[in-house]
C-alpha positions in Angstrom: 0.0 0.0 -0.1 1.1 3.5 -0.6 0.5 6.3 2.0 -0.1 10.1 1.3 1.1 11.0 4.7 3.6 9.3 7.5 3.2 10.8 10.8 5.8 10.6 13.4 5.3 10.2 17.1 8.4 12.2 18.6 9.8 10.8 21.9 11.1 7.0 21.3 10.4 7.5 17.4 12.5 10.8 16.4 14.4 11.2 19.4 15.8 8.8 21.6 14.8 10.6 24.4 12.8 8.2 26.8 15.2 7.1 29.0 16.2 10.5 29.5 13.1 11.9 30.2 11.7 8.9 32.1 14.6 8.9 34.4 14.3 12.3 35.3 10.8 11.8 35.7 11.4 9.0 38.3 14.1 10.9 40.0 12.0 14.0 41.0 8.8 11.7 41.7 10.4 9.6 44.2 12.5 13.0 45.5 9.0 14.7 46.2 8.1 11.4 48.3 6.2 9.6 45.3 8.5 6.3 45.1 8.7 5.7 41.2 11.0 3.4 39.4 12.5 4.0 36.1 10.6 0.8 34.5 7.2 1.9 36.3 7.9 5.2 34.2 8.5 3.6 30.8 5.6 1.1 31.5 2.8 3.3 32.8 3.3 7.1 31.9 5.3 7.0 28.4 3.5 8.1 25.4 0.9 10.6 27.6 0.6 14.3 28.3 2.5 15.5 31.4 -0.9 16.8 32.5 -2.7 13.5 32.1 0.3 11.5 33.7 -0.2 14.0 36.9 -3.7 12.4 37.3 -2.3 8.8 36.9 0.5 9.8 39.6 -2.0 11.4 41.9 -4.5 8.3 41.6 -1.7 5.7 42.4 -0.3 7.5 45.2 -3.3 9.0 46.6 -2.2 12.6 47.0 -1.2 15.8 44.9 2.0 16.3 42.9 3.8 19.3 44.2 3.1 22.3 42.5 6.6 22.7 41.1 7.3 19.6 39.6 6.4 19.8 36.0 8.6 22.8 36.2 11.7 21.3 37.7 11.3 18.2 35.6 11.1 20.3 32.5 14.0 22.4 33.2 16.6 19.5 33.9 15.3 18.0 30.8 15.7 20.8 28.7 19.2 20.9 30.0 20.5 17.8 29.7 18.8 17.4 26.4 20.7 20.4 25.1 24.0 18.5 25.7 22.8 14.4 25.3 19.7 14.3 23.3 20.2 12.0 20.3 17.9 10.9 17.2 16.8 7.4 16.9 19.2 5.4 14.7 18.5 5.5 10.9 16.0 8.4 11.2 18.0 10.9 8.9 18.3 8.1 6.3 14.4 7.3 6.5 13.7 10.5 6.0 16.4 11.2 3.0 14.9 8.0 1.3 10.9 8.3 1.7 9.0 10.5 -0.5 5.9 10.7 1.5 4.6 13.8 3.2 5.6 14.0 6.8 4.7 15.5 10.4 5.0 14.9 14.0 2.0 14.5 16.2 3.2 14.2 19.6 2.0 14.2 23.5 5.2 16.4 24.4 4.8 20.3 24.3 6.5 22.8 21.5 9.3 23.7 23.4 10.8 20.0 23.6 10.0 19.3 20.1 11.7 22.4 18.8 14.8 21.9 21.0 15.3 18.2 19.5 14.4 18.9 16.0 17.0 21.7 16.0 19.6 19.7 17.5 19.1 16.8 14.8 18.9 19.6 11.7 15.2 18.7 11.2 13.6 22.2 12.3 13.0 23.2 8.6 12.2 19.7 7.1 9.1 19.7 9.7 8.6 23.3 9.9 4.6 24.2 10.2 4.2 20.4 10.4 4.6 19.9 14.2 1.7 18.9 16.4 1.5 18.9 20.0 -1.3 17.3 21.9 -0.1 19.5 24.6 -1.6 22.8 22.5 -3.6 21.4 19.9 -6.2 18.9 21.2 -8.5 19.0 24.0 -7.6 15.3 24.7 -4.3 13.5 24.5 -3.2 10.0 23.7 -4.8 7.4 23.9 -7.5 9.2 22.3 -7.2 9.8 18.9 -7.4 13.5 18.3 -3.8 14.7 17.7 -3.4 12.1 14.9 -6.6 13.2 13.5 -6.1 16.9 13.7 -2.8 16.3 11.8 -4.4 14.5 9.1 -7.1 17.1 9.0 -4.4 19.9 8.8 -2.3 18.4 6.3 -5.5 17.7 4.2 -4.8 13.4 4.3 -7.8 11.0 4.8 -6.8 8.9 7.9 -7.0 5.9 6.1 -3.9 6.8 3.8 -1.7 7.6 7.0 1.0 5.6 8.4 1.7 6.4 12.2 5.2 5.2 13.6 4.8 4.8 17.2 6.8 3.4 20.1 4.1 3.5 23.3 0.8 1.5 24.3 -0.9 4.9 24.3 0.4 6.3 20.9 -0.5 2.5 19.1 -3.9 2.9 20.5 -4.8 6.5 19.4 -3.3 5.8 16.0 -5.4 2.6 15.6 -8.4 4.7 16.9 -7.8 7.3 14.3 -8.2 4.6 11.5 -4.6 4.7 10.5 -1.9 1.9 9.8 0.1 1.4 13.1 4.1 0.5 12.9 5.0 -0.2 16.3 8.9 1.2 16.3 11.1 -0.9 19.0 14.4 1.1 18.2 15.2 3.2 20.9 16.9 2.7 23.7 14.0 2.2 26.4 12.6 -0.5 24.7 12.6 -3.5 27.2 11.3 -7.4 26.8 7.7 -7.9 26.1 7.3 -4.2 24.5 6.6 -5.5 21.3 4.1 -7.6 22.4 2.6 -4.8 24.5 2.4 -2.8 21.2 0.7 -5.5 19.1 -1.8 -6.2 21.6 -2.5 -2.6 21.1 -3.2 -3.2 17.5 -0.4 -2.3 16.0 -0.2 -3.6 12.5 3.5 -4.2 12.2 6.2 -4.1 14.8 9.7 -2.7 13.3 13.0 -3.0 15.4 14.4 -0.3 13.3 13.8 2.5 10.4 14.9 -0.3 7.8 11.9 -2.5 8.8 9.7 0.3 8.8 10.6 1.1 5.0 10.3 -2.4 4.0 7.2 -2.9 5.4 5.9 0.1 3.3 7.3 -1.2 0.2 6.1 -4.2 0.5 
């Protein structure tokens, strides 16, 4: 099948950022008296907006997060990302080789997205086709809203869209949007059972590399 649009998630799909950001989240939650491991963050919080995760954290621990938690986490994550953040292996080669239109639809905020895209030299490539569930829609992933918003803005029918996702929430959102979803397991955060969890959420194909994504698209 040919596709008219590729929608990339960002964290874990464009940027190999999930371990970086998730470790900081775990450290800050634990320091705030809300004990949380890196593996717990990777399993339960990845792929969702910060404000949605805040609700999950508070429900789990039965008390509110400190008011400054998100600010402190965001400041440290941005500072470290400016020095440490790297793209997913094979991303640039994939982008250079594929002719399809592309955009980003992420749960992350626009400042975080802009930081990585600039660092990777991709800001001009995506330009005004960067969509944030934190900014553009009422409901974040696992709801399909940000994917549908992206497709509508670009002017492509959802059935002609390929979504590349790494999280359970993102796969669920892409499937609900009526799009073809590839579960990408190329990031440094992927643990045993990750591919199986993405398949259980409805991913149409699991790819452990961007070469595998390209082969899927060309078959």
